[in-house]
C-alpha positions in Angstrom: 12.0 -11.9 -3.7 10.8 -11.7 -7.3 10.7 -7.9 -7.7 12.9 -5.2 -6.1 12.2 -1.5 -5.7 13.1 -0.6 -9.2 11.0 -3.4 -10.8 8.0 -2.5 -8.6 8.3 1.2 -9.5 8.5 0.3 -13.2 5.4 -2.0 -12.9 3.4 0.7 -11.1 4.3 3.3 -13.8 3.5 0.9 -16.6 0.4 -0.8 -15.4 -1.1 1.9 -13.1 0.1 5.1 -14.7 -3.0 7.0 -13.6 -1.9 6.8 -9.9 1.8 5.9 -10.0 2.9 9.5 -9.4 0.9 9.6 -6.1 3.2 6.9 -4.5 6.9 6.3 -3.8 8.3 3.0 -2.6 10.6 3.7 0.4 11.8 0.1 1.1 11.3 -3.5 0.0 12.3 -6.5 2.0 11.1 -10.1 2.0 7.4 -10.1 3.1 7.6 -6.3 3.9 7.3 -3.0 2.1 7.0 0.7 2.9 5.0 2.9 0.6 4.7 6.6 0.7 1.5 8.5 -0.3 2.9 11.9 -1.5 1.1 14.8 0.1 -1.3 16.6 -2.3 -4.4 18.7 -1.7 -6.5 16.2 -3.8 -6.2 13.8 -0.8 -7.8 16.1 1.7 -11.3 16.2 2.8 -13.2 19.1 4.4 -11.5 20.0 7.7 -8.0 19.6 6.2 -7.4 16.0 7.0 -6.4 13.2 4.7 -9.5 11.4 3.4 -10.4 7.8 4.3 -10.4 6.7 0.6 -6.8 8.1 0.2 -5.6 6.1 3.2 -7.4 3.0 1.9 -5.8 3.4 -1.4 -2.4 3.7 0.2 -2.9 0.5 2.2 -4.3 -1.4 -0.8 -1.5 -0.5 -3.1 1.2 -1.1 -0.4 0.0 -4.6 0.4 -0.5 -5.3 -3.4 3.1 -4.3 -4.1 4.3 -6.4 -1.1 2.7 -9.4 -2.7 4.1 -8.7 -6.1 7.6 -8.3 -4.7 7.3 -12.0 -3.6 5.4 -13.5 -6.5 6.3 -11.3 -9.5 4.3 -9.1 -11.8 0.8 -10.8 -11.6 -1.4 -7.8 -12.3 -4.6 -9.7 -11.9 -4.1 -10.3 -8.2 -7.2 -8.6 -6.6 -8.3 -7.4 -3.3 -11.1 -9.7 -1.9 -11.4 -8.2 1.6 -10.3 -5.1 3.5 -10.9 -3.8 7.0 -9.4 -0.5 8.1 -9.4 1.3 11.4 -8.8 5.1 11.5 -7.2 5.8 14.8 -6.1 9.4 14.8 -6.0 12.4 12.5 -2.9 12.5 10.2 -0.6 15.4 10.5 -1.4 18.2 8.1 0.8 18.8 5.0 3.0 15.7 5.2 3.3 12.4 3.3 1.7 9.3 4.8 3.7 6.1 4.9 2.3 2.6 5.0 4.5 -0.1 6.6 3.3 -3.5 5.4 3.9 -7.1 6.3 2.6 -10.2 4.6 1.1 -12.6 7.2 0.2 -15.4 4.7 1.4 -15.9 1.1 -0.1 -19.0 -0.4 -0.6 -20.1 -4.0 -4.1 -18.6 -4.3 -4.5 -16.3 -1.3 -2.4 -13.7 0.5 -3.1 -11.8 3.7 -1.3 -8.7 4.8 -1.6 -5.8 7.1 -0.4 -2.2 7.1 0.2 0.5 9.6 -0.1 4.0 8.2 1.9 6.8 9.8 2.2 10.5 9.2 5.8 11.1 7.9 7.9 11.7 11.0 5.2 10.5 13.4 5.5 7.7 15.9 1.9 6.7 16.4 -0.1 5.0 13.6 -3.0 7.0 12.1 -4.7 3.9 10.7 -4.4 0.1 10.6 -5.6 -2.0 7.6 -5.9 -5.8 7.1 -6.3 -7.0 3.5 -6.8 -10.3 1.7 -6.0 -10.8 -2.0 -6.9 -13.6 -4.5 -3.9 -14.6 -6.6 -4.8 -15.9 -10.1 -3.3 -19.2 -11.1 -0.2 -19.1 -13.3 -0.8 -19.9 -16.9 
């Protein structure tokens, strides 16, 4: 691993300050990461459930940080593909947690997936599959 929890948290605060306060890293392991989306009313849509864009953002940032934990702070790694399945309504008023795993980590391409859970819940509320392009090292 190239970056631990503290290094990833610092990177997020420095390079993505506008959203860093929305997230907290729960755990980092080789090829895996758990990221928390802190509950906030701005993430809700009418009907009181967490919006799809908020869940997409959680999955996207979680897999991105998983990749960086393995390759180091390469900020220009970008999402090239994402598919997300919304399976059930998240619990109201709680954080969401995305459990990620990297399925492929090559020199130019990374593929990962994430399961999103309501904090304290056993059944996933969404599943995402993401692919990232990794820029060449200079």
